[in-house]
Short mmCIF file of the C-alpha atoms (twelve columns), coordinates in Angstrom:
data_MODEL
# 
_entry.id   MODEL 
# 
loop_
_atom_site.group_PDB 
_atom_site.id 
_atom_site.type_symbol 
_atom_site.label_atom_id 
_atom_site.label_alt_id 
_atom_site.label_comp_id 
_atom_site.label_asym_id 
_atom_site.label_seq_id 
_atom_site.Cartn_x 
_atom_site.Cartn_y 
_atom_site.Cartn_z 
_atom_site.pdbx_PDB_model_num 
ATOM 1   C CA . MET A 1   -191.569 -18.223 102.438 1 
ATOM 2   C CA . PHE A 2   -192.878 -15.739 104.851 1 
ATOM 3   C CA . GLN A 3   -189.758 -16.288 107.354 1 
ATOM 4   C CA . PHE A 4   -187.585 -15.974 104.023 1 
ATOM 5   C CA . ILE A 5   -189.303 -13.145 102.989 1 
ATOM 6   C CA . LYS A 6   -188.688 -11.566 106.703 1 
ATOM 7   C CA . ALA A 7   -184.987 -12.702 107.217 1 
ATOM 8   C CA . PHE A 8   -184.303 -10.975 103.852 1 
ATOM 9   C CA . PHE A 9   -185.367 -7.407  104.842 1 
ATOM 10  C CA . ARG A 10  -184.109 -7.751  108.575 1 
ATOM 11  C CA . LYS A 11  -181.503 -5.315  109.192 1 
ATOM 12  C CA . PRO A 12  -177.534 -6.558  109.513 1 
ATOM 13  C CA . ALA A 13  -176.733 -7.492  113.105 1 
ATOM 14  C CA . GLN A 14  -174.471 -5.199  114.489 1 
ATOM 15  C CA . ILE A 15  -170.871 -5.900  114.300 1 
ATOM 16  C CA . LEU A 16  -170.037 -4.296  118.283 1 
ATOM 17  C CA . GLN A 17  -171.570 -6.422  120.649 1 
ATOM 18  C CA . GLU A 18  -171.368 -3.612  123.659 1 
ATOM 19  C CA . THR A 19  -174.872 -2.199  124.517 1 
ATOM 20  C CA . ASP A 20  -173.550 0.317   126.056 1 
ATOM 21  C CA . SER A 21  -173.503 3.356   123.872 1 
ATOM 22  C CA . MET A 22  -171.162 4.962   125.851 1 
ATOM 23  C CA . LYS A 23  -168.521 2.263   125.620 1 
ATOM 24  C CA . LYS A 24  -168.884 2.368   121.461 1 
ATOM 25  C CA . PHE A 25  -166.648 4.633   119.578 1 
ATOM 26  C CA . LEU A 26  -166.328 5.016   116.100 1 
ATOM 27  C CA . ILE A 27  -163.194 5.971   114.168 1 
ATOM 28  C CA . ILE A 28  -163.471 7.029   110.328 1 
ATOM 29  C CA . GLY A 29  -160.397 7.554   108.020 1 
ATOM 30  C CA . LEU A 30  -161.307 9.655   105.304 1 
ATOM 31  C CA . GLY A 31  -159.969 8.866   101.736 1 
ATOM 32  C CA . ASN A 32  -160.590 7.745   98.219  1 
ATOM 33  C CA . ILE A 33  -161.159 4.346   97.334  1 
ATOM 34  C CA . GLY A 34  -158.627 2.743   94.313  1 
ATOM 35  C CA . ALA A 35  -154.777 1.886   93.841  1 
ATOM 36  C CA . GLU A 36  -154.686 5.193   92.454  1 
ATOM 37  C CA . TYR A 37  -155.275 7.050   95.369  1 
ATOM 38  C CA . GLU A 38  -153.423 4.951   97.784  1 
ATOM 39  C CA . GLU A 39  -150.439 7.195   98.534  1 
ATOM 40  C CA . THR A 40  -151.600 10.366  97.643  1 
ATOM 41  C CA . ARG A 41  -151.882 12.928  100.521 1 
ATOM 42  C CA . HIS A 42  -155.558 12.755  100.295 1 
ATOM 43  C CA . ASN A 43  -155.895 9.469   101.412 1 
ATOM 44  C CA . ILE A 44  -153.698 9.707   105.035 1 
ATOM 45  C CA . GLY A 45  -157.158 8.599   106.911 1 
ATOM 46  C CA . PHE A 46  -157.201 5.511   104.908 1 
ATOM 47  C CA . LYS A 47  -153.580 4.958   105.575 1 
ATOM 48  C CA . ILE A 48  -153.628 5.997   109.462 1 
ATOM 49  C CA . LEU A 49  -156.370 3.628   110.278 1 
ATOM 50  C CA . ASP A 50  -153.785 0.979   108.089 1 
ATOM 51  C CA . SER A 51  -151.475 1.242   110.426 1 
ATOM 52  C CA . LEU A 52  -153.598 1.289   113.506 1 
ATOM 53  C CA . SER A 53  -155.002 -2.012  112.222 1 
ATOM 54  C CA . GLU A 54  -151.629 -3.782  112.022 1 
ATOM 55  C CA . LYS A 55  -150.501 -2.119  115.779 1 
ATOM 56  C CA . GLU A 56  -153.704 -4.007  117.052 1 
ATOM 57  C CA . ASN A 57  -153.699 -6.720  114.618 1 
ATOM 58  C CA . PHE A 58  -157.365 -6.541  113.282 1 
ATOM 59  C CA . THR A 59  -158.334 -6.607  109.747 1 
ATOM 60  C CA . PHE A 60  -160.971 -5.024  107.542 1 
ATOM 61  C CA . GLU A 61  -163.768 -6.140  105.806 1 
ATOM 62  C CA . SER A 62  -166.155 -5.110  102.915 1 
ATOM 63  C CA . GLU A 63  -169.335 -3.872  104.066 1 
ATOM 64  C CA . LYS A 64  -171.870 -1.291  103.198 1 
ATOM 65  C CA . LEU A 65  -170.752 1.355   102.124 1 
ATOM 66  C CA . GLY A 66  -166.653 0.875   103.612 1 
ATOM 67  C CA . ALA A 67  -164.867 -1.412  104.410 1 
ATOM 68  C CA . VAL A 68  -164.822 -2.003  108.274 1 
ATOM 69  C CA . ALA A 69  -163.139 -3.735  111.119 1 
ATOM 70  C CA . SER A 70  -163.246 -3.527  115.180 1 
ATOM 71  C CA . PHE A 71  -161.140 -3.622  117.870 1 
ATOM 72  C CA . LYS A 72  -161.015 -3.677  121.492 1 
ATOM 73  C CA . HIS A 73  -159.256 -0.992  123.869 1 
ATOM 74  C CA . LYS A 74  -158.724 -0.943  127.440 1 
ATOM 75  C CA . GLY A 75  -162.458 -2.222  128.141 1 
ATOM 76  C CA . LYS A 76  -164.187 0.362   125.040 1 
ATOM 77  C CA . SER A 77  -165.266 -1.249  121.593 1 
ATOM 78  C CA . VAL A 78  -164.279 0.582   118.380 1 
ATOM 79  C CA . LEU A 79  -165.657 0.277   114.930 1 
ATOM 80  C CA . CYS A 80  -163.153 1.686   112.047 1 
ATOM 81  C CA . LEU A 81  -164.628 2.898   108.822 1 
ATOM 82  C CA . LYS A 82  -162.829 3.514   105.473 1 
ATOM 83  C CA . PRO A 83  -165.933 4.744   103.575 1 
ATOM 84  C CA . SER A 84  -166.352 3.528   100.046 1 
ATOM 85  C CA . THR A 85  -168.405 6.526   98.586  1 
ATOM 86  C CA . TYR A 86  -165.016 8.906   97.552  1 
ATOM 87  C CA . MET A 87  -164.253 11.877  99.500  1 
ATOM 88  C CA . ASN A 88  -167.051 13.966  98.413  1 
ATOM 89  C CA . LEU A 89  -169.523 11.561  99.535  1 
ATOM 90  C CA . SER A 90  -168.195 10.944  102.864 1 
ATOM 91  C CA . GLY A 91  -171.115 11.927  105.049 1 
ATOM 92  C CA . LYS A 92  -173.334 9.229   103.703 1 
ATOM 93  C CA . ALA A 93  -171.083 6.388   105.440 1 
ATOM 94  C CA . VAL A 94  -170.768 8.395   108.542 1 
ATOM 95  C CA . LYS A 95  -174.542 8.462   109.365 1 
ATOM 96  C CA . TYR A 96  -175.325 5.241   108.353 1 
ATOM 97  C CA . TRP A 97  -172.923 3.379   110.652 1 
ATOM 98  C CA . MET A 98  -173.455 6.043   113.240 1 
ATOM 99  C CA . GLU A 99  -177.130 4.514   113.070 1 
ATOM 100 C CA . LYS A 100 -176.632 0.988   112.883 1 
ATOM 101 C CA . GLU A 101 -173.507 0.437   115.832 1 
ATOM 102 C CA . LYS A 102 -175.946 3.513   117.648 1 
ATOM 103 C CA . ILE A 103 -172.670 5.462   118.278 1 
ATOM 104 C CA . PRO A 104 -173.003 8.720   119.665 1 
ATOM 105 C CA . LEU A 105 -171.562 11.666  118.044 1 
ATOM 106 C CA . GLU A 106 -169.258 12.801  120.802 1 
ATOM 107 C CA . ASN A 107 -167.587 9.094   120.331 1 
ATOM 108 C CA . VAL A 108 -167.053 9.843   116.575 1 
ATOM 109 C CA . LEU A 109 -163.738 11.014  115.490 1 
ATOM 110 C CA . ILE A 110 -162.985 11.954  111.689 1 
ATOM 111 C CA . VAL A 111 -159.466 11.622  110.501 1 
ATOM 112 C CA . THR A 112 -158.538 13.767  107.372 1 
ATOM 113 C CA . ASP A 113 -155.580 15.286  105.525 1 
ATOM 114 C CA . ASP A 114 -155.242 19.269  106.133 1 
ATOM 115 C CA . ILE A 115 -153.282 21.386  103.784 1 
ATOM 116 C CA . ASN A 116 -153.108 24.766  106.483 1 
ATOM 117 C CA . LEU A 117 -150.620 22.594  108.709 1 
ATOM 118 C CA . PRO A 118 -147.340 21.819  108.520 1 
ATOM 119 C CA . PHE A 119 -146.194 18.203  106.808 1 
ATOM 120 C CA . GLY A 120 -147.145 15.764  110.265 1 
ATOM 121 C CA . THR A 121 -148.379 18.520  112.209 1 
ATOM 122 C CA . LEU A 122 -151.362 16.247  114.315 1 
ATOM 123 C CA . ARG A 123 -154.068 18.935  115.363 1 
ATOM 124 C CA . LEU A 124 -157.010 17.601  116.887 1 
ATOM 125 C CA . LYS A 125 -160.426 19.418  117.517 1 
ATOM 126 C CA . THR A 126 -164.480 19.089  118.467 1 
ATOM 127 C CA . LYS A 127 -165.804 21.653  116.429 1 
ATOM 128 C CA . GLY A 128 -164.749 24.278  113.220 1 
ATOM 129 C CA . SER A 129 -165.595 24.845  109.631 1 
ATOM 130 C CA . ASP A 130 -164.982 21.984  106.858 1 
ATOM 131 C CA . GLY A 131 -161.730 24.267  106.035 1 
ATOM 132 C CA . GLY A 132 -162.600 24.023  102.132 1 
ATOM 133 C CA . HIS A 133 -162.268 19.775  102.527 1 
ATOM 134 C CA . ASN A 134 -165.449 18.669  100.462 1 
ATOM 135 C CA . GLY A 135 -164.835 15.093  102.893 1 
ATOM 136 C CA . LEU A 136 -165.630 17.464  105.812 1 
ATOM 137 C CA . LYS A 137 -168.038 19.442  104.127 1 
ATOM 138 C CA . ASP A 138 -170.513 16.275  103.143 1 
ATOM 139 C CA . ILE A 139 -170.173 15.332  106.822 1 
ATOM 140 C CA . GLN A 140 -171.184 18.949  108.200 1 
ATOM 141 C CA . ASN A 141 -173.768 18.858  105.654 1 
ATOM 142 C CA . THR A 142 -175.727 15.477  106.500 1 
ATOM 143 C CA . LEU A 143 -175.194 15.296  110.006 1 
ATOM 144 C CA . GLN A 144 -176.269 18.819  110.050 1 
ATOM 145 C CA . THR A 145 -173.266 20.338  112.740 1 
ATOM 146 C CA . THR A 146 -169.897 21.319  113.114 1 
ATOM 147 C CA . GLN A 147 -169.731 19.716  116.556 1 
ATOM 148 C CA . TYR A 148 -167.861 16.859  115.820 1 
ATOM 149 C CA . ASN A 149 -164.412 15.529  116.510 1 
ATOM 150 C CA . ARG A 150 -162.091 16.090  113.573 1 
ATOM 151 C CA . LEU A 151 -158.303 14.540  113.862 1 
ATOM 152 C CA . ARG A 152 -156.410 16.434  111.239 1 
ATOM 153 C CA . PHE A 153 -152.816 15.346  109.885 1 
ATOM 154 C CA . GLY A 154 -151.323 18.154  108.284 1 
ATOM 155 C CA . VAL A 155 -150.275 17.775  104.649 1 
ATOM 156 C CA . GLY A 156 -148.381 21.155  104.045 1 
ATOM 157 C CA . ALA A 157 -148.801 23.645  101.366 1 
ATOM 158 C CA . GLU A 158 -145.860 23.231  99.061  1 
ATOM 159 C CA . PHE A 159 -148.099 23.872  95.614  1 
ATOM 160 C CA . PRO A 160 -148.442 26.981  93.066  1 
ATOM 161 C CA . LYS A 161 -151.412 28.403  93.074  1 
ATOM 162 C CA . GLY A 162 -154.482 27.092  91.981  1 
ATOM 163 C CA . ARG A 163 -152.923 23.715  91.703  1 
ATOM 164 C CA . GLN A 164 -154.282 22.389  95.226  1 
ATOM 165 C CA . VAL A 165 -156.085 19.433  93.365  1 
ATOM 166 C CA . ASP A 166 -152.922 18.012  92.138  1 
ATOM 167 C CA . TYR A 167 -151.470 18.442  95.470  1 
ATOM 168 C CA . VAL A 168 -153.677 16.900  97.310  1 
ATOM 169 C CA . LEU A 169 -153.840 14.044  94.763  1 
ATOM 170 C CA . GLY A 170 -150.539 13.161  94.327  1 
ATOM 171 C CA . LYS A 171 -147.759 11.102  95.944  1 
ATOM 172 C CA . TRP A 172 -145.696 11.670  99.083  1 
ATOM 173 C CA . ASN A 173 -141.841 12.832  98.458  1 
ATOM 174 C CA . GLU A 174 -138.999 11.271  99.671  1 
ATOM 175 C CA . ASP A 175 -139.021 13.451  102.822 1 
ATOM 176 C CA . GLU A 176 -142.343 12.825  103.450 1 
ATOM 177 C CA . ILE A 177 -141.819 8.794   103.076 1 
ATOM 178 C CA . SER A 178 -138.947 8.686   105.330 1 
ATOM 179 C CA . ALA A 179 -141.066 10.529  108.006 1 
ATOM 180 C CA . LEU A 180 -144.365 8.892   107.674 1 
ATOM 181 C CA . PRO A 181 -143.519 5.650   109.599 1 
ATOM 182 C CA . GLU A 182 -143.046 7.983   112.629 1 
ATOM 183 C CA . ARG A 183 -146.461 10.155  112.360 1 
ATOM 184 C CA . LEU A 184 -148.465 7.220   111.556 1 
ATOM 185 C CA . GLN A 185 -147.236 6.078   115.223 1 
ATOM 186 C CA . LYS A 186 -148.170 9.279   116.965 1 
ATOM 187 C CA . SER A 187 -151.459 9.353   114.972 1 
ATOM 188 C CA . ALA A 188 -152.062 5.810   115.847 1 
ATOM 189 C CA . ASP A 189 -151.555 6.490   119.680 1 
ATOM 190 C CA . LEU A 190 -153.734 9.652   119.498 1 
ATOM 191 C CA . ILE A 191 -156.609 7.405   118.175 1 
ATOM 192 C CA . LYS A 192 -156.177 5.233   121.077 1 
ATOM 193 C CA . SER A 193 -155.545 8.477   123.474 1 
ATOM 194 C CA . PHE A 194 -159.105 9.853   122.869 1 
ATOM 195 C CA . ILE A 195 -161.064 6.155   123.142 1 
ATOM 196 C CA . PHE A 196 -159.530 5.834   126.608 1 
ATOM 197 C CA . SER A 197 -158.799 9.254   128.117 1 
ATOM 198 C CA . GLY A 198 -160.744 11.686  125.954 1 
ATOM 199 C CA . VAL A 199 -160.971 14.457  123.898 1 
ATOM 200 C CA . LYS A 200 -159.487 17.047  125.969 1 
ATOM 201 C CA . ASN A 201 -156.989 15.233  127.420 1 
ATOM 202 C CA . THR A 202 -155.864 13.827  124.039 1 
ATOM 203 C CA . MET A 203 -155.703 17.706  122.586 1 
ATOM 204 C CA . ASN A 204 -153.560 18.465  125.837 1 
ATOM 205 C CA . GLN A 205 -151.149 15.873  125.445 1 
ATOM 206 C CA . PHE A 206 -150.974 15.622  121.065 1 
ATOM 207 C CA . ASN A 207 -152.239 18.993  119.744 1 
ATOM 208 C CA . GLY A 208 -149.066 20.291  117.800 1 
ATOM 209 C CA . THR A 209 -146.815 17.331  118.151 1 
# 
């Protein structure tokens, strides 16, 4: 009976087998769960990780606070996370998986949409404000820092005043749908560069492309 109780309260085993924390990475794609959100601009974080999973041949499984998957890239162990907390509570999932897998903040990358960039523009930053993005705001409040890596994918701002929410929760238009495959590939390449080459080299190579 005692063994059963002990097993019940035992913390789940780590997914990544790597023991060197500096070789472990956490990539979080922000979005909202549910079929109605799948093809919306706000869910580009999910879409980029789905594209990466196709290229690297890994699959997501439901775990605590999100869908997770892992893969290896040039000797580095990578955990990918799509939070199931909905966008505005993303910080809880980020903090949980950082602590569970013992991944340092400098090896964390948040992938998110950004209305302040033209469609398809990629910009990697190591710090900054939330820019009015509720997902980033919650991550900032939960981690108590603005010093974390984020990949901002431009979705443009083609909306009338006061219609921002409708725009980011709206579907891609035909031109965007045509351009997305190449942009998703570029985003996946950026993430792999971040893992292997580091944030500064990746910023120099990809920012603005």
